[in-house]
N, C-alpha and C positions, 0 to 999 in steps of 0.2 A: 504494500500500500504506500502511496506517495506521502512524503513528509508534509506536503502542502495541507494535509488535514489539520495540522496544528498551527498552520499559518493563515487560517481563514479569517479574512478581514472584511467586514461588511462595507460596501461602498454606498450603501443606502441608509444606514442607520438601523436596518432591520436586524432583530436578534437572530442568531443562528442556533440558539438553544431551543430544545423542544418545549413548547408551551403546554400548559395543562389542558386536558381534553375540554374542560368547561370553558376556558378562554378561547379555544380554537374552534368550538362547535359551530358548524355552518360556514367555516372559513376554508379557503384554499391555500395550501402552501405551494409557492412557486420556487423551485430550485433553479437559480439563474446563473448563467455564466457571469463571472465578475466583470467581463468587458461590456456587458449590456445591462447589468443590474441597476445602474443609476437611472437610465431612461425608463426602464421597466417600472421602477419604484415611482418615478414621476407620473407615469401614466396611471398607475394604481391610485395614487393620491388624487389626480385630476378627476378620474371617473368614480372615485369613492367605491372601488371594488372591494369586496370582503376577502382580501388577499394579503398574505404575509410573504415578503420576498426574502429568500434565504440564499445569498450568493456563495458561490465557490470561487476560489482564487483565480483571477484572470490569467495568471501565468500558466495555468493548465493548458492554455492554447499552445504553449511551446512544447507540451508533452501530451498530445491528444490521445495517446494510447492509455493514459491514466484516467481520462474523463469518465468513461462508463462506470468504472469501479467506484470513483469518488461520488458520482451521482447516486449510484445504488446504495452506498453506505449511508449517505445523508437521507435518502428516501426512506430507508428502513427505520432510521432514527425518528423521522417526522411522522410517519404514517399512523402510529397509534394515537396521535393528538389531532389529526386532521381528517375530515371526511373525504377530501380530495387533495391529491398532489399532482402538480403539473411541472413539466420540464422546459424551462426557457433556454434551451440549447437547440440549434439545428444539429445536423450530423457532426459537423465541426471536426472532420478528419478522423472520426472513430470507425469509419468503414463498416457501418452497420452494428457495431457493438452497442451503441447507445439504443438503437432500435430494439435489440435483443433484451436490454434491460426494461425498456418500456413495455414490450410484449409480455415479459415475465411477470410484471407487476400491474399490468392493466392500466398504464398511464400514457399520456400523450406528450409529445415534444413539439417544438416549433417546426413548421415545414421548411424545407430547404437543405442545401448542402452545407451552408455556413452562414454566419451573421450578415455577410454581404447580401445574400438573398433576402434576408429579413428586412434590412434597411432599404436596399435598392430595388427589390422585386426580382424574382427569378428570371423572367424574360429579359429584363434590361441588363442584368448582370451577365447572363449568358451571352447576349449580343455584344456586350463590352469585351468579353474575353475572346469571342470569335473574331471580332474586328481587329483586336491587337492582343494576341496570346501572352505577350510579355508584359502584362499589366500587374503592377503591385498595388494592392488596394489598402487604403486607410479608412478608418472610421474616426469619429470624434475622440473616442477613447484612445485609439492608437496614436492619434496626433498628439494628444496630451501626454501620453506615456511613452512616446517613441524612444527617448533616450534610455529609459529603464527597460522596457519590454523588448526592444530590438537591439539598440546599440550595446547596452551593457550585457544583456542576456546572450548575445551572439559574440561577445568579446571584442567588438569593434573599437571600443574605447581603449583597449589594451593592444590590439593588433589591427590597426586600420587597414593594413594590406589585405585583410581577409574580405574586404568589401567586394572586390571584383570576383572572388571565388563564390561568394553567396549570391551576388546580384548580377552576374555577367549576362544572364539571359533575359533580364528585364529591360524594357524599353521606355516605360513611363510609370508615373505614380498617379493613381486616381483616388481622390479623396471624396468618399460618399459623405458629404457634409450634412449633419442632422440639424445642428444649431450653430451655424458659423458666426464668428465675430472677428474683429481685427486681431485679437490675440491668437485665436486658433489658426487664422490664415497665415500669420507669421510663423507659427509652429509647424504648420503643414509645409510651408515653403522651405523651412529649415530642414525638415525631414527629407524632402525631395533632394535638396542640395547635398545632404550627407550621402545620399545614394547616387548622386551624380545623374539624376534623371529629371526630365521635365514633369511638371505638375499640372494636372487637370482637376478642377473642382466641379463636382456634380452635386446639384442641390437635391438631396434625397429626402430631407425633412424627417419627421417622425411618423408620417402617415403609414409607411410600410410596417413599422413596428406595432403601431396601433392596430392595424388590421390583423397582423399575425397574432397578437395577444388576444384579440377578440375571438379569433378562430380557436386558439388554444383553450381559452376559458369558456367558450360557448356563450358569450355575452353579446 
């Protein structure tokens, strides 16, 4: 089991401990990828859905082979206290392992191959990759955390010469911007510059996530 279990930090302020059955009666637990937990929690608050968001560490995306097991462990911990549990992950590189967990426990996940489908829409993202296969995609979360989740995790801060080894086949950066502002635009430009690639901003908004969460929760 991944050590990330002990490093679970909520990006939403939601508790990751199991609530009492009386407190959670009639509520849904959403196990969320840490990379999308913040906007998921914002949607929950906006719509006043009876949902508690329980994020897993966003750095699991750098080790997708661990995602299914982490989700299952948290699901088993939460299930006694909740009538419903839902999974705010797409497949996210688990190659069907997360689907096997969902089938085993009778729960649902977000549709799509990855969070880019959730934010940008499956058809638009597929067309984007077909048009230019060497596309590196950023979300708002990845823009904010680029130096930590990409530069530091890949060791580029210590060995910048590795950049070309990792990214030699990429030809552009596409930022699926959910809530862009001047600060994020500057960070996105900096990320693209660090990769030595041109940047394209695509206005994705939060509509795709809203629709995906509605479908997941049946609301």
